[in-house]
Structure formats: structure tokens, C-alpha cells
N, C-alpha and C positions, 0 to 999 in steps of 0.2 A: 500614577503609581509604579514604582520600580519593579522589575522582575524579581520574584522571590524563588530561591532554590533552597529546599529543605528535605530532610530525611523523615519519613514517617510510615506506619504501616498502611497497607491497602489490600483488601480482598484476601486476607489470611497470610500475606507475606509481610514480615516484620520489617524488612529492609528496603523500602521503596524510596525513590527520589521524586518529589514533586517540583514541577516548574510551573509557576503561576504568574500571570499579570491580572489586570483589573478585568479582563474579558474572558480569558480561556485558561485551562489547566491541563497539564499532562502529567501522567504518572508513569515512571519507568521502574521496572523491577530490577533488583540486583541479586535476589536469591535464586533466580533462573534468567534465562534470557540469552541474548538481548531481546527484550520485548517492551514496547510502549503499550501498556496495558489499558491506558485511559487517555482519551482526548475528548474534552468537553467544554462547552460554555461554563464559566465559573459556577459551581454548585449545581449544575444541570446534569441530566442523564448522560451517560457514556455513549458517544458516537460509535464506539467499538463494541463488538459482541464480546461477552464473557461467558466462558464454559464453566457454569456453576460447579459441576462435579469435579473440575480440575483446579479451581482457585485455592491457592495456598499450597499446592503440592510442590514437592522438590524430590530430586534424586530419581533414580531408576533408569532403566535402559529403554523404555518405551517412549517413543515421540509423542508429545502432547501438543495440541493446538493452542490451549489456554484462551485464546481470543486475542484481541488487541492487534498490534502492527509488528510484523517480523521481517527479517532478511534472509533470503535464500539465494542459492546460485542456480542458474538455469543453464542447460536443458535439464527437465526434471527426470530423475532416475532414482528409484527407491533406495538403492545402496548409498548414494551420495547426498540425496536431498534430505532424507528424514533422519538426520543426525539428531539425537535428542539434545535438546537445549535446556536441560534440567539441573544444571549445575550453577553455582554462583559466577557473576561476571564482575569485572572491574569497572568502577564507576569514577570518573574525574569530573568533579564539579567545575562548571564554567560560569563567568559572571552572568551569562544569559541562558544557561541550560546546562546539559551534561554530555559527556561522552562515554559510551558504553562499550567495552571490549570483552569479547567471548574468548576463552582459551582456545587455542588452535584445535580444530577438529582432528581427532586422531585418525580417522579413516581417510581423510581427503587432504589434509595439510593446509586447509583453508581457515583463515582467521576472519571473523566477522567483527566490523566496528560500525556503530550507529552514534552520529553526533547530532544531537537535537538542540537547536537554538531558537528562542522565542523573541518575537518583536516586542519592543517594550510597551506598546500602547494599542496594538492591533490584535484581532483574532487570527494571528498568523504564526506558523512555525516553519522553519527550515529544518529538514531532515536529510543529512548526508549519510549515504550507505557506502561502505568501503569493504571490499574483499581483498585480502592479502594472501598470496601464494607463499606459504612457508615450508612447501613441500620440495621434493627433489627434482621433479618434472614440470614441464610447461603444461598449463591447463588452459583448455578453451572453456570460457564461461561467460555469462552475463549477470549483472546484479539484478535480482528479482525481488521486488518490494511489495509486500502483501498486507493490505489493511482489511481486517476482518470485521465487516460492518454489521451494527445491530439489525436484528430482523424487522421486517416491515416496510422497508424502503424500496426505492428505484435506482438502479445504477445507470449512468448516462454516459455515453461515448460518442464524441463527434466523428463523423465520416470525412474522408478525404475526397473533395469535389474537384480538384484540380485536374485539368485535362491537357493533352498535347495540342498543338496548334490547329490540327484538323478535327480533333475530337473523336479519333478512330480507334485508339488504342485503350486497353483496360487500365484502370488506375487504382484498383483495389483487390486485396487478397483477404479473404475471410478465413480464419483458422478455426477449425471445428473439431471437437474431440468425438470419440466413438460413442459416447453416451448422449450426445447432443442431438435434439430433435427439433428441426426447423419449424415444425408446426406447433411447438410448445407455446401456450397462450401466455406465458411470462414474457415473451419477447414482442417488443414493438419495433418493426423494421421500417424506419422512416427514410426520407430523402436525405436529411441532414444528420440525423442521429440514430444510433441503436440504443434502445432502452430495455432493461432487464429488471423484471420486478421479483423481489424475494417473496416466496409463498411458502408458509409452514406446512402446506399439505403436499409439497412436491419435492422430488429428490434432485440429484446433481444434474447440472447442465453448465457448459462453459463455451465461450468463444473468445477469439483475439483478433486484433487487427492493427495496422499501422496507423498511428495518430500523429501526423505532422503538426496539428494545432497545439499539442503539448498540453493537454488537460483532459481529466475525467471527473466525474462527480457522483455523489450519492445523495439523494433526497430523501429525508425520513423525518416524521414528526414535526413538520413545519421548519426544519433546519436544512441547510444545504452545505455539504462538505465537499470542497474542491481541491483536487490535487493538480498542481502544475509541474511540469518536468521538461527538461531539454530533449528535443528530438533532433537527432543527427542524420542530415541527409547522407544518401550514399553509403551508409554502413549496413551490415548485415545484422538483422535482429532475430532471436530465437523463434521457434514455432511458426515457420513460414512468414517471418517478418512481422511479428507481433510486438508492438511497443506497449500495448495495453491488453489486459486480458481480465475477463469478468467471470468468476465462478460463483454459483449459488447452490444451495440445497435447502433442506427444511429448517435449518438453524440460522443461517447468516448468509451474507453476500461478500465475496472477497473482490475488492477493487485493487488491481494489481498493475504496477508499471515495471517496465523492463529496460535495461541499458542494452546497447548493442553487444554482440559477441566480441570477446577479445581473447587472443592467445596470450596468457599471463605467465612470464617466466618466473622461476623461483626469486623470491625478494621483491617482486613487482606487485603492484595492486591496481585495482579499478575502482571508480567511484560513481555514484549515481545520485543526484540531488533531487528530492521532491520538496514542494512548498505546499503546505497545507493551509487552507482558509476555511473558516466556519462562520456561518451567517444564520442568524434566527429570523423568524417571521417570513419565511419564503414557502409560500404554497406553489406547488409544481403545476405549471400550466399543462393543459392537455395538448395544446398546439405546439408542435415542435419548433416552429420559428419563434414563438413566444418563450421557449425554453432557452433558446440560443440568445435571445435578447436579454433574458434574465441573467443568465451566466456572465454575458459580457458586461452588464451593468454592475454585477457584484464584484467581477474582477477589476472593474474600473474604480471601485471604492477601495480595493485592497492596498 
């Protein structure tokens, strides 16, 4: 089956663009955004969370999470980060997807662009994120790509186990937020992996770390969502060197990847590419080495 791209309503927004092959489907809003509000096996439940009280809303000065997948610029600062994306965006239809462009943010001078391209026969999507400096001054920033995952699952991040020749130097930095409690039972601190479980009874927690392996994942309802991304050695990443961050609260879990920090001159841009994979019939093993084997096997099929 060829890729189909068409316009149809979704979740109360009348002007959404659907990108579909025989295995998966994506829905991108154009009444607000840029936002990929849905990614799912064809006809299946949304892998992304949806904030029911916000679906279909447009306009206003209040930032809304909506759900789905979004693009921000890091480091996080309320005045720059929480620019409302409640206005219409420009959508260009591609043969295998769409490109979505947000009007330039009036408070930052940054323009956000998401280009989504679907594989013709596989449950795979490439999502390119671009930040363009249309302001008057140089801006230091990183592309920050956040997928708001549906509740009930487990986020998975591989640790860096490389060592110097003598094995004497530290090799990892764990970024922790003020509200993070290391005794929180949602965490499983393993040798190879860090796992974080979404729990509807518990509030916010977050961590970040450097992930040279270039992937992170979310397991939920027998499905495995895997993000791959490029990790650039010898570059400075935000938040004490984090290329992956996981945040969760009582409603969702965010699976986030970041580019290195760049100083972006007026007229210049930065880009960060994620590749999404979605697999069904995957029960998450309890043993972390079996989890690593399962992820490697799935990516080998991708």
C-alpha cells in the first residue's frame, strides 16, 4: 500500500492531516501547533496521551499541552519556553508526509518547523525538527523534542557503560530536578537501563542523562515505541549533558530527546532528527538484559 496523506477532522479540530500506510497512522493538527497529536498502529489506540479537556480548543494566550508530540527549544525558561501554540500553522503536503511551520514566535524570534515522513511499508516515521532564528540577536539553544505518552506504560533509557582504559574515571552524569526523589518506587535503577513507570497516583518526577546509544523507548499495552536519534560526541548538551530526559506525573509520561546546544545567528537554523518505530505484541521482560535483547531484536527488524 502506498502512503496516503489526506485532510480530515480529529479530536474536535476540523483541519487535521492524516499520514497513513498499511501499518501505522499519524495525525498532525493545523488549527494549532505544530503538534503530532496521534501516532498509532492503523486503527489502534493512540500511543500519545490526549488531554481530553483541551482537545479541539484554539486561540487564547494560555499555553496548553494538548498531548501528542511537540517541539520546544531548551534550556527551559517560562518566558521563552511556554509560548502558546494555539494558532493555525502552515502545512505543506509531501508525497510521504507533511511539513508543518509555525508562525515566528513574537517573544523569542524563533520559528518552529516539523517535517514528518513515513516509510511506505514499515511502522516507521522520520520526524525532523528545525528551529530557525528570525530575530535580531544570536541565541543559544537546543532542539527539544517531547512525546507525551499515554498513561500506564514504562519509559526505558539505556545507560552509557563505556570506560577509560583503566576504568578509573566516572562515565555518567545523572541530571535530577528539584522535585525528583531517588527513592520513588516508579524508578528501576539497573546496571544497563533506567526504567520509569507512569503511575496515575503519583505526581511529577524527572531525570536526564547522556545516551550515546541513540535510543529510548516506551512500553505500554503490549506495544513498544522506540525513538532513535543521532548523538554527537564532544558536543555540549543542555541540563548537565542530557540528550534524553523522562518526565512523568499522574496523567502521562514524556519521552524527550535533545540536540546539542548551538549558538544560532539571525537567519541560521538547527535541526534534530528522530526516527519513530512502533511494534505490537511486545511484552516487556522484567530482566533488563532481556529488555536490551528485545529492543535490539526489534530495531534489527526495523
